[in-house]
N, C-alpha and C positions, 0 to 999 in steps of 0.2 A: 504493500500500500504506500509506504513511504517512498519507495523507488519510483512509483507511478507519479506521485506529487512532484518529486524533483524533476522528473522528465517533463512534466507539464510546465514547470517553472522555466526550464531551459528553453523549451519551445517558445514560451512567451517572450523571453529575453531576446531570442534570435529574431522574432518578428519585430520587436521594437527597434533593433539595430537595422534590420532591412528597411523598415519604414523611414527611419531617420536618414539613412544614406540616400534613399530614393528622393526624399524631400530636398535634401541638400543638392543632389544632382540636378533636379528639375526646377529648383526654386530660383535660379538665375544668380548672377553676380551680386546684385544689390542685396539679396537675402543673405548671401554668404558673408558680405561685409558686416551686415547688421548683426548676424549671429556671432561673429567673432568679437565684435565690440561688446555685445551683450554679455559674453562670458568673461569680460575683463575683471568683473568683480569689484567695481568701484564702490566703496563702502557707503558713500553719501547718497548713492543712487537707490539705496534700498527704500528710502522714504519718498522717492520720486519715480515717476515712470521713466523707463529707459528710453533713450533717443529712438525715434521711429514708432513708439507706441502711443504717442499723443500728438496732436496737431503741431505742425511746425509753426514757430513764430515767424510772422512775415512782415510786420510793420517795424521798420528800422531806419533810424538816422545814423549814418556813419560820417563822423566829422573827419574829412580827408585832410590830414596834416601834410606838411611839406617834407619831402626826402626822408620818409619813414617806412617805406614799403607799402604806402597807402594805395598806390596805383594797382599793385597786385591784389589788394583787398577789394578795391573798387571793381576790378574785373570779375572777381568772385561774386560780388553782389549783383552786378549786371547779369551774369549768367544765371544766378539763382532766380532773379526776377523773371527772366525769359522762360526758364524751365517751369516756373510755377504760375505763369500767366499773371504776373503782378505789374503794377505801373510804377515807373521810376520818374520822380520829379526832376526835370531837366531845365537848364537855364534858357531864358529868352535869348534870341540870337544876337542881340546887341551885346551880350555878355560873353560870347564865344562859348567855350566849354566849361567855364567857371561862372559862379553866380556873382559876376562883376567884382570879384575879389580885387583889392582888399576892402571894398565897401562892406559894411555890416549887412548881413542877410535880411532881405525883406520879401514878403510874398509876391510883390510886383516883379521880382526877378525870375519867377518861375513861369515857364511857358504854359499857357492855359490848356494846351492839348495834352499836358502830362499831369493833369489833376482830375479827380482826387488821387493821391499818391500813396503807395505802400512803402517805398524806399526812396531815400535821398542820400546821395553820396558824392556829388561833385564838389570841388573846392568851394568853400565859403568861409566867411568869418562868422563864427557861431553867434546866434541870437536865439536864446531859449524861448523867449516870449512868443516870437513870430512862429517858430517851429512848432510849439505846442498848440497854437491855433490852427496851423496848417495840417498837421499830421493827426492820425487817429489817437484816441486816448491811451491805447495800450502800446504805443510806440516805445521801443527800447532804443537807448542812445549808446553808441559805441564809438570809440576813437582809438588812436594808436600813437605811442610816443617812442622816441629813439634816444639813445644815449647822446647827450648834448654835444660832446666833443666831436664824435664822428658825424653827427647830423650837421653841425656848423661847418665842418670841412666840406661836406657835400654841398651845402648851400653856397659857400664861398666859391666853389668850383663851378657849380651849375649856373648861378646867376651873376657870375663875375662880370659879364658884359652888359647886364641889364639893370643892376642895382648900383646907383651912383655912389653909395657909400663904399662899395667894393672897387668901382672903376677909378676912384681917386687915388687908390693905393699904388705907389710906384712899383712897377714890374709885377703887379698882381700878387704881392707878397702877403700871405696870411700872417707871417710873423710880424711884418711891419704894421698891419692893421691892429693886431692884438697888443702891440707895444703902446700905441696911442690911439685907441679906437675913437675917442671923441674928436680927434683931429680930422677924421674922415666921415664920421657918422652924422647924418642930419635927420633927426627924428620926424620932422614935418614932411619929408619927402615920401611920395606914394610908395616907393619900393624899399623904403627903409625897413619894412616889415620882415625882409629876409636877413637883416643884419643884426637884429637884437631880439632875443626872447621870442622867436617866431612861434613856438608852440603856445606860449601865453597869449599872443595876439590872435592866433587862429581860434583859440578857445574863448575869445571875446573880451579878454581882460587887457590891462595896461602893461604894455611891453617895457615901458620906461620908468616903472616904479623903482625907487632906490633899492640897490642890492642889500642894504642894511635892514630893510623893512621885512623882517622874518615873519611877523604877525600877518602881514598881507599874504605872503606865500602860503602860510598854514591855512588861513581862511579860504583862500582860493582852492587849494587842494581838497579841502573838506567839501566845498561846493561842487567841484567836479565829481567827487565820489558820490555825492547825493544824487546828481542828475544822471550820470552815466552808469548803465548796467555793467559795462565792461570797458576797461582801459587796457588795450593790448600793448605788448612791448615788442618792438621790431626785432630785437636780438633773440627773442623767444617766440618767433612768429608761429611755428607749428604748435607749440604748447598753448599759445593764446587761442589758436583755432580749435584745439580740443576742448578748451573751456567754453568757447562760444558754441560749439556743437551741442554740448550738454545743456547749456543755458537755454538754447533755442529749440532743442529737440530736433536737430537736423541729422541727416544721414552723413556717412563718411563721404559719399559722392559729392555732397554739397560743398565740401571744403577742400576738394582737390584743386590744385592751382599750378601754374608755371610762373616763374619769376619774370617780372616785366620792368622796363625802364631802368636797366642796369648800366653803370659806367664800366668801361674797361679799366683794368688795373693801372695802366699808364696814365689814366685821368685822375687817379687818386693820389693824395699826399699823405705820407706817413706822419703820424703825430707822436712827438716825444711826450713823456709825462709832464714836462714843464708847459708845453703848448696846450695839452689837454686841460691842465689846471687853469690856465689863463682863459680858455674858452668857457669853462664852467663858471669861472668868476664873472666873466662878461655877460653870460646868460644865466644868471643866478636863479631866477624864478623857474626857468625851464629845468635847471638842474635839480631844484627842490622837487618839482613835479615828477620828474623821471624817477628819482630815488624813492619817492613815496609810493608811486604806483608799480614800480618794479617789485618792491617788497610786498605790496598788496596782491599782485599777481601770484607770487609764489606762496603766499598764505592760502589763497584760494585753490591753487593747484595741489597743495599739500592736503587740504580738506577733501579734495576729490580723490586723492590717493596717487602718490607719485609713481607707484608701479603701474597703476592703471594708465596714467598719462604717458608713461614711457612706451607701453604697448600700443596705445592708440597712435602715438607719433610714428611708430614703426609701421603700423597699418597704413597710415597716411602716406608715408614715403614709398611703401610698396605699391599703393594705388597710383602714385605719381610716376613710378617707373613703368608701370603698365601703360599709362597714358602716353608717355614719351615713346614707347615702342610702337604704339598704335599710330601716333602722329608723325613719327620720323622714320618709318620703315624699319623699325628694330634697331636703329642706330642712335647714338648719343646726339642730341640736337646741336647743330653748329650755330653759335652766336655770330650774327652778321652785322656789319655796319649798315646804316640806312641805304647807302648807295649800292650795296650789294644785294639788297632784297628786291626780288622781281615784282612782287605785289605791292603797289604803292600804298595801299591801305594798311599794310603791316609795317611801314617804315616809322620808327620812333622819331621824335623830334630831337634834333641836334642843337643844343642851346648856344654853342659858340665853337670856334675853331680849335680851342684848347681842350674840349671835352668830347669824348666819343661815347655815344649811347648805342647799345647793341640790342638787336631784336631777333626775330625768327623768320624763316621762310619755310613753307611746307614743301616737301619733295613731291615731284610729279608722279612718282610711282605708287602712291598710296591710293586706296579706294575712294570713290566719290563720297561714300558715307564718312570716311575718316577725314576727308577734306572739309566737309561741312561741320563735322563734330569738333574738329581741332581748331578751326579758324577763330572761334570766339576766345579760346584760351590764350591766344597770342596777339590779339588785336589791341593796338595802343588806345589810350583813353580818348583821344580826339576822334579817331575813326569810329570807335564804339559808341561814343556819345551821339555822333551824327546819325549813325545807323538806328539807334534807339529812338531818336527824335523823329526820324523818318517813319519808322514802323508805327510808333504811337500816334503820330499825326494822322497817318492813313487810317488807323483804327478809329480814331476820334471822328474823322469825317464820315466813315462808313456808318458808325453808330448814329451820328447826327442825321444822315440821310435816311436811315431806317426809321428813326423816331419822328422826323418831320419831313417826309418826302415832298410835300407840297411846297416847302420852303427851300428846296435844294439850291435854287438860284441865288440864295443869300449867303452861300458859303464864302468863307474868307478868301482873299486873294492868295496866290501861291506864296509859300514860305521861301525866303532867301536863305540859302545855306552856305553863306560865305563867312569864314572866320578871319578875324584880323590877324596880321602878322604880329609877332611878339614885341618887336621893338618899335612899332609904329604907334603914334597917338592918333586915335580916331574919335570922331564925334558922332553921337547918336542921341536921339531924344530918350532920356532915361524915363523909367516909369514915374508916374506922378507921385507926389508926396503922400505919405500915409502917416500913421501914428508913430512910426519909427523915425519920422523926420527926413525921409528921402526927398531931396529937392528935385524940382523939375529941371530938365535940361542941364545935366551935369556932364562935364567932359571926363570920360574914362580913359585911363592910360592902360593899355592892354598888357596883361601878363600872360596871355594865352599862348599856347604852343601851336604854331602853324602846322598844318598837315601838308602832305605832298600834293594832294588834290582834293577836291570836294566831290561829294556823292550826289547824284541827281535825285531830287525829290519828285516823286510822282504824285500828282493830285488830279482830282476829277472836276474841278470848278470850270464853269463854262468859258470864262475868259482867261483861263490859266495857261501859262506857258512854263517851260522848263528853263531853269537857270543853272549855269555851271561855270565855275571859275577855277582855273588851275592856279595853285599857289606854289 
């Protein structure tokens, strides 16, 4: 009798194993990734549903800061929006691909065809009050910081020919600037935002507060912590994404990325400890913010479980390796200078002759599906912003025609999709003033990155033509 029961138990166990293997084999890659992540055993997740078992959070403001890997994060959010049929708030065309930065963000800077929005991620100067009125009540706020010394070196290199505070320095010497910064720095200039406490300015606060005012820095950090659900750290980008994935109940596929907007090694300057210390002293508020939120990130990762985080980072890197094999014919992707990239829409912006920015080009021997799938992962922000504006404008007009077919002749005139060049001053009629004090008819000095050419916008208005301008 006992032997019979043991035999039944063995048969039952064998059936369970067969069913489990069958489910894994036929469940697809997405299920495999989810199951692997589910078995990581993160202790804090016992009191919360595991990612993938509750609805994904989709209403997000990502404050895109400068030279912090934020372009890579923006690309991830653009793809997430498209994959989940979400709307991204985009700038009016007078602003280029940024919300008329460094002007403080206002709702008038948002293109009406991109509202109501789920996600907003293009460069802006943070304005909490306006964003809270514009976005849904459950919107989560996210931003990213980078170690101030390496960030400032990147800013000095990248904007060396556009920021007057940097252009005044003899021979473009970072050492000379840091020796006497107030000899070259003019706080009232539009592009001085790149030369002093840039993170602080992007977050909407006073970049020129005295370095000795520690109470201001502490209060500022506390406010950022209160408003933002997550402050990512550039140096720990993958770990930050793991935390974001759990906070938003996203899948592993949602956080896979390829690095964008990278400088070549010969465009970077090595920093001595003395130089790094001078940069941190000059950008003291940024340095305080970074130190505070770097410590905060690691406290949160520890609460999630460092072993769990390590295993998820490994899964993410494995998924990225699989993506690269799919996109680049099984080979390691070759980073190319803009002039060497065949597809003009994939050419990153080159800020000046002393800085080389590299991007990707897809090989011609991959499948049509791979071409379409991989294109978005490597598309620079200017091209991707244009493409989204195009597709969302077309969707807006189709919806308008469906709801009011008898008034289709009142459709708006065609959109002009021309972006200003970075170094040019251009005039346009700014949005009319609102509660934030936006003045009418203001001259904007462009900090936008020009693209190699523009994409034709297709519209259906009766008197509409197509406009195209090669830049």
